[in-house]
mmCIF file of the N, C-alpha and C atoms, coordinates in Angstrom:
data_MODEL
# 
_entry.id   MODEL 
# 
loop_
_atom_site.group_PDB 
_atom_site.id 
_atom_site.type_symbol 
_atom_site.label_atom_id 
_atom_site.label_alt_id 
_atom_site.label_comp_id 
_atom_site.label_asym_id 
_atom_site.label_entity_id 
_atom_site.label_seq_id 
_atom_site.pdbx_PDB_ins_code 
_atom_site.Cartn_x 
_atom_site.Cartn_y 
_atom_site.Cartn_z 
_atom_site.occupancy 
_atom_site.B_iso_or_equiv 
_atom_site.pdbx_formal_charge 
_atom_site.auth_seq_id 
_atom_site.auth_comp_id 
_atom_site.auth_asym_id 
_atom_site.auth_atom_id 
_atom_site.pdbx_PDB_model_num 
ATOM 1   N N  . MET A 1 1  ? 153.593 58.809 99.942  1.00 0.00 ? 1  MET A N  1 
ATOM 2   C CA . MET A 1 1  ? 154.664 57.838 99.910  1.00 0.00 ? 1  MET A CA 1 
ATOM 3   C C  . MET A 1 1  ? 154.650 57.084 101.237 1.00 0.00 ? 1  MET A C  1 
ATOM 4   N N  . GLN A 1 2  ? 154.766 55.780 101.167 1.00 0.00 ? 2  GLN A N  1 
ATOM 5   C CA . GLN A 1 2  ? 154.708 54.957 102.349 1.00 0.00 ? 2  GLN A CA 1 
ATOM 6   C C  . GLN A 1 2  ? 155.911 55.218 103.244 1.00 0.00 ? 2  GLN A C  1 
ATOM 7   N N  . GLY A 1 3  ? 155.653 55.314 104.537 1.00 0.00 ? 3  GLY A N  1 
ATOM 8   C CA . GLY A 1 3  ? 156.723 55.514 105.489 1.00 0.00 ? 3  GLY A CA 1 
ATOM 9   C C  . GLY A 1 3  ? 157.125 56.961 105.694 1.00 0.00 ? 3  GLY A C  1 
ATOM 10  N N  . MET A 1 4  ? 156.557 57.860 104.945 1.00 0.00 ? 4  MET A N  1 
ATOM 11  C CA . MET A 1 4  ? 156.880 59.279 105.102 1.00 0.00 ? 4  MET A CA 1 
ATOM 12  C C  . MET A 1 4  ? 155.836 59.917 106.015 1.00 0.00 ? 4  MET A C  1 
ATOM 13  N N  . ARG A 1 5  ? 156.210 60.950 106.688 1.00 0.00 ? 5  ARG A N  1 
ATOM 14  C CA . ARG A 1 5  ? 155.323 61.627 107.620 1.00 0.00 ? 5  ARG A CA 1 
ATOM 15  C C  . ARG A 1 5  ? 154.294 62.473 106.889 1.00 0.00 ? 5  ARG A C  1 
ATOM 16  N N  . ASP A 1 6  ? 153.079 62.500 107.420 1.00 0.00 ? 6  ASP A N  1 
ATOM 17  C CA . ASP A 1 6  ? 152.029 63.329 106.842 1.00 0.00 ? 6  ASP A CA 1 
ATOM 18  C C  . ASP A 1 6  ? 151.884 64.624 107.628 1.00 0.00 ? 6  ASP A C  1 
ATOM 19  N N  . SER A 1 7  ? 151.509 64.486 108.874 1.00 0.00 ? 7  SER A N  1 
ATOM 20  C CA . SER A 1 7  ? 151.249 65.688 109.671 1.00 0.00 ? 7  SER A CA 1 
ATOM 21  C C  . SER A 1 7  ? 151.956 65.630 111.019 1.00 0.00 ? 7  SER A C  1 
ATOM 22  N N  . LYS A 1 8  ? 153.082 64.960 111.084 1.00 0.00 ? 8  LYS A N  1 
ATOM 23  C CA . LYS A 1 8  ? 153.806 64.812 112.343 1.00 0.00 ? 8  LYS A CA 1 
ATOM 24  C C  . LYS A 1 8  ? 154.951 65.800 112.467 1.00 0.00 ? 8  LYS A C  1 
ATOM 25  N N  . GLY A 1 9  ? 154.984 66.770 111.611 1.00 0.00 ? 9  GLY A N  1 
ATOM 26  C CA . GLY A 1 9  ? 156.056 67.752 111.667 1.00 0.00 ? 9  GLY A CA 1 
ATOM 27  C C  . GLY A 1 9  ? 157.160 67.411 110.696 1.00 0.00 ? 9  GLY A C  1 
ATOM 28  N N  . PRO A 1 10 ? 158.226 68.186 110.720 1.00 0.00 ? 10 PRO A N  1 
ATOM 29  C CA . PRO A 1 10 ? 159.318 67.976 109.762 1.00 0.00 ? 10 PRO A CA 1 
ATOM 30  C C  . PRO A 1 10 ? 160.069 66.677 110.042 1.00 0.00 ? 10 PRO A C  1 
ATOM 31  N N  . ILE A 1 11 ? 160.618 66.106 108.998 1.00 0.00 ? 11 ILE A N  1 
ATOM 32  C CA . ILE A 1 11 ? 161.385 64.873 109.129 1.00 0.00 ? 11 ILE A CA 1 
ATOM 33  C C  . ILE A 1 11 ? 162.775 65.215 109.674 1.00 0.00 ? 11 ILE A C  1 
ATOM 34  N N  . ARG A 1 12 ? 163.289 64.355 110.510 1.00 0.00 ? 12 ARG A N  1 
ATOM 35  C CA . ARG A 1 12 ? 164.612 64.586 111.091 1.00 0.00 ? 12 ARG A CA 1 
ATOM 36  C C  . ARG A 1 12 ? 165.688 64.345 110.044 1.00 0.00 ? 12 ARG A C  1 
ATOM 37  N N  . SER A 1 13 ? 166.804 65.000 110.228 1.00 0.00 ? 13 SER A N  1 
ATOM 38  C CA . SER A 1 13 ? 167.896 64.855 109.259 1.00 0.00 ? 13 SER A CA 1 
ATOM 39  C C  . SER A 1 13 ? 168.441 63.433 109.244 1.00 0.00 ? 13 SER A C  1 
ATOM 40  N N  . SER A 1 14 ? 168.451 62.768 110.391 1.00 0.00 ? 14 SER A N  1 
ATOM 41  C CA . SER A 1 14 ? 168.953 61.387 110.429 1.00 0.00 ? 14 SER A CA 1 
ATOM 42  C C  . SER A 1 14 ? 168.046 60.453 109.623 1.00 0.00 ? 14 SER A C  1 
ATOM 43  N N  . ALA A 1 15 ? 166.735 60.677 109.700 1.00 0.00 ? 15 ALA A N  1 
ATOM 44  C CA . ALA A 1 15 ? 165.802 59.855 108.923 1.00 0.00 ? 15 ALA A CA 1 
ATOM 45  C C  . ALA A 1 15 ? 165.964 60.126 107.434 1.00 0.00 ? 15 ALA A C  1 
ATOM 46  N N  . LEU A 1 16 ? 166.164 61.372 107.093 1.00 0.00 ? 16 LEU A N  1 
ATOM 47  C CA . LEU A 1 16 ? 166.368 61.736 105.690 1.00 0.00 ? 16 LEU A CA 1 
ATOM 48  C C  . LEU A 1 16 ? 167.667 61.127 105.153 1.00 0.00 ? 16 LEU A C  1 
ATOM 49  N N  . ASN A 1 17 ? 168.709 61.145 105.976 1.00 0.00 ? 17 ASN A N  1 
ATOM 50  C CA . ASN A 1 17 ? 169.982 60.543 105.572 1.00 0.00 ? 17 ASN A CA 1 
ATOM 51  C C  . ASN A 1 17 ? 169.840 59.033 105.355 1.00 0.00 ? 17 ASN A C  1 
ATOM 52  N N  . LYS A 1 18 ? 169.062 58.361 106.228 1.00 0.00 ? 18 LYS A N  1 
ATOM 53  C CA . LYS A 1 18 ? 168.838 56.926 106.067 1.00 0.00 ? 18 LYS A CA 1 
ATOM 54  C C  . LYS A 1 18 ? 168.123 56.639 104.750 1.00 0.00 ? 18 LYS A C  1 
ATOM 55  N N  . ARG A 1 19 ? 167.117 57.458 104.428 1.00 0.00 ? 19 ARG A N  1 
ATOM 56  C CA . ARG A 1 19 ? 166.377 57.287 103.165 1.00 0.00 ? 19 ARG A CA 1 
ATOM 57  C C  . ARG A 1 19 ? 167.297 57.513 101.971 1.00 0.00 ? 19 ARG A C  1 
ATOM 58  N N  . LEU A 1 20 ? 168.133 58.520 102.056 1.00 0.00 ? 20 LEU A N  1 
ATOM 59  C CA . LEU A 1 20 ? 169.051 58.834 100.967 1.00 0.00 ? 20 LEU A CA 1 
ATOM 60  C C  . LEU A 1 20 ? 170.044 57.692 100.748 1.00 0.00 ? 20 LEU A C  1 
ATOM 61  N N  . LYS A 1 21 ? 170.611 57.161 101.837 1.00 0.00 ? 21 LYS A N  1 
ATOM 62  C CA . LYS A 1 21 ? 171.548 56.043 101.728 1.00 0.00 ? 21 LYS A CA 1 
ATOM 63  C C  . LYS A 1 21 ? 170.869 54.807 101.146 1.00 0.00 ? 21 LYS A C  1 
ATOM 64  N N  . LYS A 1 22 ? 169.631 54.561 101.562 1.00 0.00 ? 22 LYS A N  1 
ATOM 65  C CA . LYS A 1 22 ? 168.888 53.420 101.035 1.00 0.00 ? 22 LYS A CA 1 
ATOM 66  C C  . LYS A 1 22 ? 168.649 53.584 99.535  1.00 0.00 ? 22 LYS A C  1 
ATOM 67  N N  . PHE A 1 23 ? 168.271 54.788 99.123  1.00 0.00 ? 23 PHE A N  1 
ATOM 68  C CA . PHE A 1 23 ? 168.023 55.042 97.704  1.00 0.00 ? 23 PHE A CA 1 
ATOM 69  C C  . PHE A 1 23 ? 169.300 54.895 96.886  1.00 0.00 ? 23 PHE A C  1 
ATOM 70  N N  . GLU A 1 24 ? 170.398 55.406 97.406  1.00 0.00 ? 24 GLU A N  1 
ATOM 71  C CA . GLU A 1 24 ? 171.672 55.300 96.692  1.00 0.00 ? 24 GLU A CA 1 
ATOM 72  C C  . GLU A 1 24 ? 172.132 53.847 96.582  1.00 0.00 ? 24 GLU A C  1 
ATOM 73  N N  . ALA A 1 25 ? 171.864 53.049 97.612  1.00 0.00 ? 25 ALA A N  1 
ATOM 74  C CA . ALA A 1 25 ? 172.304 51.656 97.609  1.00 0.00 ? 25 ALA A CA 1 
ATOM 75  C C  . ALA A 1 25 ? 171.425 50.764 96.732  1.00 0.00 ? 25 ALA A C  1 
ATOM 76  N N  . THR A 1 26 ? 170.114 51.006 96.755  1.00 0.00 ? 26 THR A N  1 
ATOM 77  C CA . THR A 1 26 ? 169.197 50.102 96.061  1.00 0.00 ? 26 THR A CA 1 
ATOM 78  C C  . THR A 1 26 ? 168.546 50.711 94.832  1.00 0.00 ? 26 THR A C  1 
ATOM 79  N N  . GLY A 1 27 ? 168.549 52.035 94.717  1.00 0.00 ? 27 GLY A N  1 
ATOM 80  C CA . GLY A 1 27 ? 167.872 52.689 93.602  1.00 0.00 ? 27 GLY A CA 1 
ATOM 81  C C  . GLY A 1 27 ? 166.381 52.814 93.810  1.00 0.00 ? 27 GLY A C  1 
ATOM 82  N N  . SER A 1 28 ? 165.924 52.490 95.020  1.00 0.00 ? 28 SER A N  1 
ATOM 83  C CA . SER A 1 28 ? 164.496 52.529 95.318  1.00 0.00 ? 28 SER A CA 1 
ATOM 84  C C  . SER A 1 28 ? 164.302 52.752 96.813  1.00 0.00 ? 28 SER A C  1 
ATOM 85  N N  . LEU A 1 29 ? 163.118 53.218 97.182  1.00 0.00 ? 29 LEU A N  1 
ATOM 86  C CA . LEU A 1 29 ? 162.777 53.358 98.594  1.00 0.00 ? 29 LEU A CA 1 
ATOM 87  C C  . LEU A 1 29 ? 161.835 52.247 99.051  1.00 0.00 ? 29 LEU A C  1 
ATOM 88  N N  . ALA A 1 30 ? 161.553 51.299 98.164  1.00 0.00 ? 30 ALA A N  1 
ATOM 89  C CA . ALA A 1 30 ? 160.637 50.206 98.488  1.00 0.00 ? 30 ALA A CA 1 
ATOM 90  C C  . ALA A 1 30 ? 161.248 49.301 99.550  1.00 0.00 ? 30 ALA A C  1 
ATOM 91  N N  . SER A 1 31 ? 160.389 48.647 100.314 1.00 0.00 ? 31 SER A N  1 
ATOM 92  C CA . SER A 1 31 ? 160.842 47.702 101.324 1.00 0.00 ? 31 SER A CA 1 
ATOM 93  C C  . SER A 1 31 ? 161.466 46.494 100.654 1.00 0.00 ? 31 SER A C  1 
ATOM 94  N N  . ARG A 1 32 ? 162.461 45.926 101.294 1.00 0.00 ? 32 ARG A N  1 
ATOM 95  C CA . ARG A 1 32 ? 163.085 44.731 100.742 1.00 0.00 ? 32 ARG A CA 1 
ATOM 96  C C  . ARG A 1 32 ? 162.178 43.528 100.990 1.00 0.00 ? 32 ARG A C  1 
ATOM 97  N N  . GLN A 1 33 ? 162.387 42.480 100.209 1.00 0.00 ? 33 GLN A N  1 
ATOM 98  C CA . GLN A 1 33 ? 161.591 41.284 100.357 1.00 0.00 ? 33 GLN A CA 1 
ATOM 99  C C  . GLN A 1 33 ? 161.948 40.609 101.676 1.00 0.00 ? 33 GLN A C  1 
ATOM 100 N N  . ARG A 1 34 ? 160.954 40.180 102.399 1.00 0.00 ? 34 ARG A N  1 
ATOM 101 C CA . ARG A 1 34 ? 161.155 39.542 103.699 1.00 0.00 ? 34 ARG A CA 1 
ATOM 102 C C  . ARG A 1 34 ? 161.236 38.031 103.545 1.00 0.00 ? 34 ARG A C  1 
ATOM 103 N N  . SER A 1 35 ? 161.834 37.393 104.533 1.00 0.00 ? 35 SER A N  1 
ATOM 104 C CA . SER A 1 35 ? 161.875 35.942 104.529 1.00 0.00 ? 35 SER A CA 1 
ATOM 105 C C  . SER A 1 35 ? 160.543 35.407 105.037 1.00 0.00 ? 35 SER A C  1 
ATOM 106 N N  . GLY A 1 36 ? 160.331 34.146 104.834 1.00 0.00 ? 36 GLY A N  1 
ATOM 107 C CA . GLY A 1 36 ? 159.108 33.519 105.309 1.00 0.00 ? 36 GLY A CA 1 
ATOM 108 C C  . GLY A 1 36 ? 158.296 32.929 104.174 1.00 0.00 ? 36 GLY A C  1 
ATOM 109 N N  . ARG A 1 37 ? 157.206 32.319 104.552 1.00 0.00 ? 37 ARG A N  1 
ATOM 110 C CA . ARG A 1 37 ? 156.351 31.671 103.567 1.00 0.00 ? 37 ARG A CA 1 
ATOM 111 C C  . ARG A 1 37 ? 155.673 32.719 102.702 1.00 0.00 ? 37 ARG A C  1 
ATOM 112 N N  . PRO A 1 38 ? 155.743 32.571 101.384 1.00 0.00 ? 38 PRO A N  1 
ATOM 113 C CA . PRO A 1 38 ? 155.085 33.545 100.510 1.00 0.00 ? 38 PRO A CA 1 
ATOM 114 C C  . PRO A 1 38 ? 153.569 33.451 100.629 1.00 0.00 ? 38 PRO A C  1 
ATOM 115 N N  . SER A 1 39 ? 152.893 34.534 100.343 1.00 0.00 ? 39 SER A N  1 
ATOM 116 C CA . SER A 1 39 ? 151.442 34.538 100.438 1.00 0.00 ? 39 SER A CA 1 
ATOM 117 C C  . SER A 1 39 ? 150.844 33.663 99.342  1.00 0.00 ? 39 SER A C  1 
ATOM 118 N N  . THR A 1 40 ? 149.654 33.165 99.614  1.00 0.00 ? 40 THR A N  1 
ATOM 119 C CA . THR A 1 40 ? 148.962 32.285 98.687  1.00 0.00 ? 40 THR A CA 1 
ATOM 120 C C  . THR A 1 40 ? 148.175 33.113 97.687  1.00 0.00 ? 40 THR A C  1 
ATOM 121 N N  . ALA A 1 41 ? 148.273 32.758 96.430  1.00 0.00 ? 41 ALA A N  1 
ATOM 122 C CA . ALA A 1 41 ? 147.560 33.477 95.375  1.00 0.00 ? 41 ALA A CA 1 
ATOM 123 C C  . ALA A 1 41 ? 146.053 33.291 95.539  1.00 0.00 ? 41 ALA A C  1 
ATOM 124 N N  . ALA A 1 42 ? 145.290 34.302 95.177  1.00 0.00 ? 42 ALA A N  1 
ATOM 125 C CA . ALA A 1 42 ? 143.832 34.266 95.309  1.00 0.00 ? 42 ALA A CA 1 
ATOM 126 C C  . ALA A 1 42 ? 143.231 33.141 94.477  1.00 0.00 ? 42 ALA A C  1 
ATOM 127 N N  . ALA A 1 43 ? 143.807 32.853 93.328  1.00 0.00 ? 43 ALA A N  1 
ATOM 128 C CA . ALA A 1 43 ? 143.286 31.781 92.472  1.00 0.00 ? 43 ALA A CA 1 
ATOM 129 C C  . ALA A 1 43 ? 143.402 30.425 93.163  1.00 0.00 ? 43 ALA A C  1 
ATOM 130 N N  . VAL A 1 44 ? 144.490 30.206 93.886  1.00 0.00 ? 44 VAL A N  1 
ATOM 131 C CA . VAL A 1 44 ? 144.681 28.949 94.610  1.00 0.00 ? 44 VAL A CA 1 
ATOM 132 C C  . VAL A 1 44 ? 143.656 28.836 95.728  1.00 0.00 ? 44 VAL A C  1 
ATOM 133 N N  . VAL A 1 45 ? 143.406 29.929 96.422  1.00 0.00 ? 45 VAL A N  1 
ATOM 134 C CA . VAL A 1 45 ? 142.422 29.934 97.503  1.00 0.00 ? 45 VAL A CA 1 
ATOM 135 C C  . VAL A 1 45 ? 141.048 29.581 96.954  1.00 0.00 ? 45 VAL A C  1 
ATOM 136 N N  . THR A 1 46 ? 140.685 30.165 95.824  1.00 0.00 ? 46 THR A N  1 
ATOM 137 C CA . THR A 1 46 ? 139.390 29.886 95.204  1.00 0.00 ? 46 THR A CA 1 
ATOM 138 C C  . THR A 1 46 ? 139.291 28.421 94.793  1.00 0.00 ? 46 THR A C  1 
ATOM 139 N N  . THR A 1 47 ? 140.348 27.879 94.215  1.00 0.00 ? 47 THR A N  1 
ATOM 140 C CA . THR A 1 47 ? 140.355 26.475 93.796  1.00 0.00 ? 47 THR A CA 1 
ATOM 141 C C  . THR A 1 47 ? 140.174 25.549 94.985  1.00 0.00 ? 47 THR A C  1 
ATOM 142 N N  . VAL A 1 48 ? 140.888 25.812 96.061  1.00 0.00 ? 48 VAL A N  1 
ATOM 143 C CA . VAL A 1 48 ? 140.777 24.983 97.265  1.00 0.00 ? 48 VAL A CA 1 
ATOM 144 C C  . VAL A 1 48 ? 139.374 25.092 97.846  1.00 0.00 ? 48 VAL A C  1 
ATOM 145 N N  . GLU A 1 49 ? 138.831 26.289 97.890  1.00 0.00 ? 49 GLU A N  1 
ATOM 146 C CA . GLU A 1 49 ? 137.485 26.493 98.428  1.00 0.00 ? 49 GLU A CA 1 
ATOM 147 C C  . GLU A 1 49 ? 136.447 25.718 97.612  1.00 0.00 ? 49 GLU A C  1 
ATOM 148 N N  . GLN A 1 50 ? 136.552 25.781 96.299  1.00 0.00 ? 50 GLN A N  1 
ATOM 149 C CA . GLN A 1 50 ? 135.614 25.056 95.438  1.00 0.00 ? 50 GLN A CA 1 
ATOM 150 C C  . GLN A 1 50 ? 135.759 23.548 95.616  1.00 0.00 ? 50 GLN A C  1 
ATOM 151 N N  . THR A 1 51 ? 136.980 23.073 95.763  1.00 0.00 ? 51 THR A N  1 
ATOM 152 C CA . THR A 1 51 ? 137.219 21.644 95.965  1.00 0.00 ? 51 THR A CA 1 
ATOM 153 C C  . THR A 1 51 ? 136.627 21.175 97.283  1.00 0.00 ? 51 THR A C  1 
ATOM 154 N N  . VAL A 1 52 ? 136.796 21.961 98.330  1.00 0.00 ? 52 VAL A N  1 
ATOM 155 C CA . VAL A 1 52 ? 136.226 21.607 99.636  1.00 0.00 ? 52 VAL A CA 1 
ATOM 156 C C  . VAL A 1 52 ? 134.709 21.538 99.543  1.00 0.00 ? 52 VAL A C  1 
ATOM 157 N N  . GLN A 1 53 ? 134.095 22.505 98.897  1.00 0.00 ? 53 GLN A N  1 
ATOM 158 C CA . GLN A 1 53 ? 132.639 22.498 98.754  1.00 0.00 ? 53 GLN A CA 1 
ATOM 159 C C  . GLN A 1 53 ? 132.176 21.278 97.970  1.00 0.00 ? 53 GLN A C  1 
ATOM 160 N N  . PHE A 1 54 ? 132.861 20.953 96.880  1.00 0.00 ? 54 PHE A N  1 
ATOM 161 C CA . PHE A 1 54 ? 132.487 19.805 96.065  1.00 0.00 ? 54 PHE A CA 1 
ATOM 162 C C  . PHE A 1 54 ? 132.650 18.507 96.847  1.00 0.00 ? 54 PHE A C  1 
ATOM 163 N N  . MET A 1 55 ? 133.803 18.344 97.506  1.00 0.00 ? 55 MET A N  1 
ATOM 164 C CA . MET A 1 55 ? 134.063 17.109 98.246  1.00 0.00 ? 55 MET A CA 1 
ATOM 165 C C  . MET A 1 55 ? 133.109 16.950 99.419  1.00 0.00 ? 55 MET A C  1 
ATOM 166 N N  . SER A 1 56 ? 132.732 18.048 100.058 1.00 0.00 ? 56 SER A N  1 
ATOM 167 C CA . SER A 1 56 ? 131.781 17.981 101.168 1.00 0.00 ? 56 SER A CA 1 
ATOM 168 C C  . SER A 1 56 ? 130.401 17.582 100.673 1.00 0.00 ? 56 SER A C  1 
ATOM 169 N N  . ALA A 1 57 ? 130.033 18.047 99.490  1.00 0.00 ? 57 ALA A N  1 
ATOM 170 C CA . ALA A 1 57 ? 128.726 17.703 98.930  1.00 0.00 ? 57 ALA A CA 1 
ATOM 171 C C  . ALA A 1 57 ? 128.674 16.232 98.526  1.00 0.00 ? 57 ALA A C  1 
ATOM 172 N N  . VAL A 1 58 ? 129.786 15.691 98.074  1.00 0.00 ? 58 VAL A N  1 
ATOM 173 C CA . VAL A 1 58 ? 129.833 14.306 97.608  1.00 0.00 ? 58 VAL A CA 1 
ATOM 174 C C  . VAL A 1 58 ? 130.005 13.331 98.770  1.00 0.00 ? 58 VAL A C  1 
ATOM 175 N N  . ALA A 1 59 ? 130.669 13.739 99.819  1.00 0.00 ? 59 ALA A N  1 
ATOM 176 C CA . ALA A 1 59 ? 130.978 12.856 100.951 1.00 0.00 ? 59 ALA A CA 1 
ATOM 177 C C  . ALA A 1 59 ? 129.704 12.429 101.672 1.00 0.00 ? 59 ALA A C  1 
ATOM 178 N N  . ALA A 1 60 ? 129.767 11.251 102.282 1.00 0.00 ? 60 ALA A N  1 
ATOM 179 C CA . ALA A 1 60 ? 128.600 10.683 102.954 1.00 0.00 ? 60 ALA A CA 1 
ATOM 180 C C  . ALA A 1 60 ? 128.146 11.529 104.143 1.00 0.00 ? 60 ALA A C  1 
ATOM 181 N N  . HIS A 1 61 ? 129.070 12.061 104.894 1.00 0.00 ? 61 HIS A N  1 
ATOM 182 C CA . HIS A 1 61 ? 128.732 12.835 106.089 1.00 0.00 ? 61 HIS A CA 1 
ATOM 183 C C  . HIS A 1 61 ? 128.925 14.331 105.894 1.00 0.00 ? 61 HIS A C  1 
ATOM 184 N N  . GLY A 1 62 ? 129.212 14.764 104.693 1.00 0.00 ? 62 GLY A N  1 
ATOM 185 C CA . GLY A 1 62 ? 129.415 16.188 104.429 1.00 0.00 ? 62 GLY A CA 1 
ATOM 186 C C  . GLY A 1 62 ? 130.744 16.710 104.936 1.00 0.00 ? 62 GLY A C  1 
ATOM 187 N N  . GLU A 1 63 ? 131.715 15.804 105.052 1.00 0.00 ? 63 GLU A N  1 
ATOM 188 C CA . GLU A 1 63 ? 133.033 16.182 105.552 1.00 0.00 ? 63 GLU A CA 1 
ATOM 189 C C  . GLU A 1 63 ? 134.101 15.819 104.524 1.00 0.00 ? 63 GLU A C  1 
ATOM 190 N N  . CYS A 1 64 ? 135.239 16.484 104.611 1.00 0.00 ? 64 CYS A N  1 
ATOM 191 C CA . CYS A 1 64 ? 136.394 16.110 103.794 1.00 0.00 ? 64 CYS A CA 1 
ATOM 192 C C  . CYS A 1 64 ? 137.649 16.442 104.590 1.00 0.00 ? 64 CYS A C  1 
ATOM 193 N N  . SER A 1 65 ? 138.693 15.659 104.346 1.00 0.00 ? 65 SER A N  1 
ATOM 194 C CA . SER A 1 65 ? 139.926 15.874 105.097 1.00 0.00 ? 65 SER A CA 1 
ATOM 195 C C  . SER A 1 65 ? 140.828 16.865 104.377 1.00 0.00 ? 65 SER A C  1 
ATOM 196 N N  . ALA A 1 66 ? 141.636 17.541 105.148 1.00 0.00 ? 66 ALA A N  1 
ATOM 197 C CA . ALA A 1 66 ? 142.593 18.491 104.581 1.00 0.00 ? 66 ALA A CA 1 
ATOM 198 C C  . ALA A 1 66 ? 143.604 17.763 103.705 1.00 0.00 ? 66 ALA A C  1 
ATOM 199 N N  . ARG A 1 67 ? 143.969 16.549 104.101 1.00 0.00 ? 67 ARG A N  1 
ATOM 200 C CA . ARG A 1 67 ? 144.923 15.766 103.318 1.00 0.00 ? 67 ARG A CA 1 
ATOM 201 C C  . ARG A 1 67 ? 144.356 15.431 101.939 1.00 0.00 ? 67 ARG A C  1 
ATOM 202 N N  . GLU A 1 68 ? 143.080 15.047 101.881 1.00 0.00 ? 68 GLU A N  1 
ATOM 203 C CA . GLU A 1 68 ? 142.459 14.717 100.603 1.00 0.00 ? 68 GLU A CA 1 
ATOM 204 C C  . GLU A 1 68 ? 142.314 15.957 99.721  1.00 0.00 ? 68 GLU A C  1 
ATOM 205 N N  . VAL A 1 69 ? 141.969 17.091 100.315 1.00 0.00 ? 69 VAL A N  1 
ATOM 206 C CA . VAL A 1 69 ? 141.883 18.340 99.549  1.00 0.00 ? 69 VAL A CA 1 
ATOM 207 C C  . VAL A 1 69 ? 143.254 18.685 98.984  1.00 0.00 ? 69 VAL A C  1 
ATOM 208 N N  . SER A 1 70 ? 144.295 18.485 99.767  1.00 0.00 ? 70 SER A N  1 
ATOM 209 C CA . SER A 1 70 ? 145.659 18.752 99.315  1.00 0.00 ? 70 SER A CA 1 
ATOM 210 C C  . SER A 1 70 ? 146.026 17.861 98.131  1.00 0.00 ? 70 SER A C  1 
ATOM 211 N N  . ARG A 1 71 ? 145.626 16.595 98.196  1.00 0.00 ? 71 ARG A N  1 
ATOM 212 C CA . ARG A 1 71 ? 145.897 15.681 97.079  1.00 0.00 ? 71 ARG A CA 1 
ATOM 213 C C  . ARG A 1 71 ? 145.153 16.109 95.819  1.00 0.00 ? 71 ARG A C  1 
ATOM 214 N N  . GLN A 1 72 ? 143.896 16.482 95.977  1.00 0.00 ? 72 GLN A N  1 
ATOM 215 C CA . GLN A 1 72 ? 143.065 16.849 94.832  1.00 0.00 ? 72 GLN A CA 1 
ATOM 216 C C  . GLN A 1 72 ? 143.558 18.125 94.150  1.00 0.00 ? 72 GLN A C  1 
ATOM 217 N N  . THR A 1 73 ? 143.979 19.097 94.931  1.00 0.00 ? 73 THR A N  1 
ATOM 218 C CA . THR A 1 73 ? 144.370 20.402 94.381  1.00 0.00 ? 73 THR A CA 1 
ATOM 219 C C  . THR A 1 73 ? 145.867 20.514 94.125  1.00 0.00 ? 73 THR A C  1 
ATOM 220 N N  . GLU A 1 74 ? 146.643 19.533 94.600  1.00 0.00 ? 74 GLU A N  1 
ATOM 221 C CA . GLU A 1 74 ? 148.104 19.542 94.493  1.00 0.00 ? 74 GLU A CA 1 
ATOM 222 C C  . GLU A 1 74 ? 148.714 20.779 95.150  1.00 0.00 ? 74 GLU A C  1 
ATOM 223 N N  . VAL A 1 75 ? 148.109 21.178 96.272  1.00 0.00 ? 75 VAL A N  1 
ATOM 224 C CA . VAL A 1 75 ? 148.601 22.300 97.071  1.00 0.00 ? 75 VAL A CA 1 
ATOM 225 C C  . VAL A 1 75 ? 148.983 21.747 98.432  1.00 0.00 ? 75 VAL A C  1 
ATOM 226 N N  . SER A 1 76 ? 150.194 22.048 98.884  1.00 0.00 ? 76 SER A N  1 
ATOM 227 C CA . SER A 1 76 ? 150.614 21.543 100.192 1.00 0.00 ? 76 SER A CA 1 
ATOM 228 C C  . SER A 1 76 ? 150.335 22.547 101.276 1.00 0.00 ? 76 SER A C  1 
# 
């Protein structure tokens, strides 16, 4: 189980109480969702990578701009 001790000795009663209160409040011991930018899906990464390769192959100098890739893939 994530966050639990493996070989560091017994868990302290205060830590156990915190886990118990968290479980009673949320019904789970999972971490809560954090704020911030969500991670990018692997499919989007693959699409952008393929678009960059295609645009670089077609471009006169083998270059493409990030703005143009964003327009082509509709990813900001």
